[in-house]
C-alpha positions in Angstrom: 0.0 0.0 0.0 1.4 3.5 -0.9 1.0 6.4 1.5 -0.9 9.4 0.3 1.1 12.7 0.8 -0.1 14.9 3.7 -0.9 17.8 1.4 -3.2 15.6 -0.8 -4.9 14.1 2.3 -5.4 17.5 3.7 -7.0 19.0 0.7 -9.3 16.0 0.3 -10.4 16.4 4.0 -10.8 20.1 3.8 -10.6 21.7 0.4 -10.5 25.3 1.8 -6.9 26.5 1.4 -4.7 29.5 1.2 -2.1 30.0 -1.5 0.5 32.8 -1.8 1.1 34.4 -5.1 3.4 37.3 -5.4 3.4 37.8 -1.7 -0.4 37.9 -1.5 -2.5 35.3 0.3 -5.5 34.1 -1.8 -8.3 32.0 -0.3 -9.1 29.1 -2.6 -11.3 26.0 -2.8 -9.5 23.0 -4.1 -11.3 20.6 -6.5 -9.7 17.3 -7.3 -9.7 16.7 -11.0 -10.8 13.4 -12.6 -11.9 12.1 -16.0 -11.2 14.4 -18.9 -10.1 17.3 -16.7 -7.5 15.1 -15.1 -6.3 13.9 -18.5 -5.9 17.4 -19.8 -4.0 18.5 -16.6 -1.7 15.5 -16.8 -0.9 16.1 -20.4 -0.1 19.8 -19.7 2.1 18.9 -16.7 4.1 16.1 -18.7 5.0 18.7 -21.2 6.8 20.6 -18.5 7.9 17.7 -16.3 8.7 14.6 -18.3 9.5 12.7 -15.2 5.8 12.2 -14.2 5.3 8.7 -15.5 8.6 7.5 -13.9 7.7 9.1 -10.6 4.4 7.4 -10.6 6.1 4.1 -11.1 8.6 4.7 -8.5 6.0 5.9 -5.9 3.4 3.2 -6.8 0.6 5.8 -7.0 -1.0 8.2 -9.5 -0.2 11.9 -9.0 -3.4 13.7 -8.2 -4.1 17.2 -9.7 -6.4 19.9 -8.1 -8.0 23.0 -9.6 -7.7 26.0 -7.1 -10.7 28.2 -7.4 -10.4 31.6 -5.7 -13.3 32.0 -3.1 -15.7 35.0 -2.9 -13.8 36.3 0.1 -10.9 37.0 -2.4 -7.4 37.8 -1.2 -5.8 38.8 2.0 -2.8 41.0 2.1 0.3 39.5 3.8 1.2 43.0 5.1 1.0 43.3 8.8 0.8 46.6 10.5 3.6 47.3 13.0 2.5 47.3 16.8 0.9 50.6 17.6 0.1 51.6 14.1 -3.2 53.0 13.3 -5.6 50.6 11.4 -8.9 51.3 9.6 
């Protein structure tokens, strides 16, 4: 039996996540891909990382792919005001 990576198990258990893009935190909902969407994502990844099939053979498991969908609450700044600073 192969072990599922923690990041995959966590997204499957709770698909609400935060990603950081260009120093900004963005709230997202993760959606695991399957069927045609999975096949398209895998094809795209294999163009950039030709080692995917070898990695899958070595690990004994299929690499999962997730679509990250920004949530309505949008993004949160990573800027933290200094102590004592005025805030709105």
